[in-house]
N, C-alpha and C positions, 0 to 999 in steps of 0.2 A: 396354550399361552403360559408364559413363564413368569413366576413371581420373583422379581429382582430386589425389591425394597420392602421388606416385611413391615417396617414402621409405617410406610405410606398406606399400605393396605389396612393396617389396624386403625390408622387415622380416618380412612374413609368409612370403615365399619363404625367407628366411634361417632363420627358425625351423623351417620344415618340413625344410629341407636339414640342419639340425643334429640331426634325429631326433625332433622333436616332431610327432606325427602326429594327436593328438586336438585338438578345438577348445579344450579347457581347457589342454592342454599348450602349444599355440601361443600362446594369450593370456598364459599365465603366463611364458613365455620372453620375451615382449615387454613384460611388466609392464603389461598392459592388461586390461580386462574382456572376457569372451567376446563380449558384444554389440558391442564396438567392431570386431571383426574379421569379423562376419558378412558385410558388404558386400564387403570385399576378397576374402574366400574365394569368394563367389559370382562376382565379376568374374574372378578368376584361373581358376576352374573353367570359366566360360563361354569364356574365351580359350584353354582347353586347356593352360594352363601348369601346372596341377595337376590331379590326378584324385582323385575321392572313391571310396573303397572302403568296404564295409560288413563289419564283423566279424560273421561268420555266427552266432556264439554269443551275443555280447552285444548285437548289433544296433546298434552305435554306429558313427559315421562315422570313417574314417581317411583322412587326406589325404597324398598323395605328390606330389612334384615330378615332372611328366610326362616331362621331358627331362633326361637325365644331364648334358648340357652346361650347363644352367641350374643344376643342383645344384653342378656343379664351380665355376661362377662365384660362386655365393652362399657356398659352404662354403670355397673355397680362395682365390679371387682377390679378392673384394670386401673381406674383412677385412684384406687386405694390400695394398690399392690404392696407398697412399703409397710402399711399398717397390717395387712394380712400376713405378710412375712414375719411380723413380730408376734403373731398369734392373737391379734386384736379383732377377730372376726365379729364378736358381739358388738364392739364399739362401731365398727363399720356398718353393721346391719341396722343398729339403732338410728344412725344418721342417714340411712338410705331409703327410709320408708316412702317419702314423697317421690323420689326419683324412680323407685321400683314401680309405684303405681302409675306414674305418668309415662315412663319410657319403656316398661316391660309389659305389665299387665294390660294397661289401656290399649296399646296398639295391637297386642295379640287378641284381645277381646273384639276389637273392631274387625280384625281379619276373620275371626270365627263368625261374626255376624254377616260379613260379606259372603262367606261360604254358605251360610244358611239361606241367604237371599238367592243365591244361584240355584240351590236345590228346591226352593219353595215353589209351590203351585200358586201363582198370583191370579186367582179367579179363572183358572183353566189354562193359564199360559205360564211358560217358564222363560226366565230371562236368558238372553244370549250373551249379555255383557253386564258384569257387576264390578264396580270399582268405587273408590272415593273420588271426590271431585269438588269443584267450586261452582256454586250458583252465582253467576255474576250479577251484581246489582246495577241500578241505573246511575248511581253516584259514587263518589270516592268513599271508600270505607264501608260500602254496602254489600260487599261480597260475603257469601255464607259458605263456610266449609261444610260439606255433607259427607258423612262417614260411609253411607251406602247409597249408591245410585244403581238401580236395576232397570235395564233397558230391554225392550222387545227387539226382534230382528230389524236390521237396517232397511229391509225391503218395504217396510211400512212408511208411508208418506202422509203426514209427518210421522216421524218415529215416535212410538208410544213410550212414555215414562211409566213403567210398571210400579215403581216404588221409590221413595226417598226415605232414608232412615238415619236416625241418630243413635249412637251407642254410648252408654255410660256404665262402666263396670261397678263403681262404688257409690253412685249417686242415685237417690230416689228421684224418679223423673216426675215432672208436673206439667201443667197446662202450658207453662212458658216454653217448654221444649216442643210441645205440639205446635204452638204458634210459630216457632222458628222454622219448623218443617213446612208449615203452610206458606210462609214467606219464600222459602227456598223453592218449593213447588211452583209458586206463581212466577218467580224469577226465571225458572227453567222453561216455563211456558212461553215467556217473551223471547226465549232463545230458539223457538220453533218446535218444541216438543209437544206432543199431544198428552195433556195432563188430566183429561176428563175423568179417567178411572184410576188415577194414581193413588196408591195406598201409602199412607203415612205410617211408617213403622218405627216404633220406639223400643230399643233393645236395652234392658237393664239387668245388671246383676244384683241390684239392691231393691228393686221393686218400683211401684208406681203409687202416687198419692191418690186419695179417694176421688178428687175432682177429675183427674185424668182418667181413672178407671170408669167413671160415670160417662165421660165424653166418648170414650171408646165403645161403651155399650150402646150409645145412641147412633154411632156412625160406623157402618161396616167398612168404610175406607180408612179407619184407624186401627192399626194392629199393635198390640202390646206383646212383646216377646220377652218372657222371663226365662230363667235358666232351665226349668223343666221342658219348656217348648223348644228352646234353642238346642239343647243337647239330646232331647228325646226324639227329635225328627222334624223334618220340614212338613 
């Protein structure tokens, strides 16, 4: 596939780096029609600059920038290029902390957590599909975004939900995060998944508060994943 309009491809990458992961969201961010970005998305995926994941619940495509350095360039450097050309990198960096955490570090940490879930032994079983997705609620505004959904093989009826997980790089996690996962699990149960042995996994780069640690010690279906466990092995 041929790249004809370099600015268009940068705009698509920039839209994804800004957190727009659906085809409609990317097109809306660019103020284009969804049909206008079909070819750039296909080219970028073919070049492995982006990867396409499938929300296992809603079966819709989600697009991610494949390389964190590309995300860093699109989210941090490219919008401030004129300042960088003047040698004001320190000024750019001082103003980019929140965007760096939200658009670069956070999404990459979530990806690492999904890779962990794919390699992890969930009570004697391994997931055949791991992705982010939506746990649809019963009413408007009740949908819950889930960072890690780990599913058993499709030949199980109903299909078993091995784990749901939430990932926070710079936030100490608490019982509130656990309750959110419990709600997501229950909503996925209403979508026809077997959630009897679902593990609620909380991934954090900043740790867990005492109340959550105590809750996990009482319930084997709650897993706390810190950095040593995450990077030390599944």
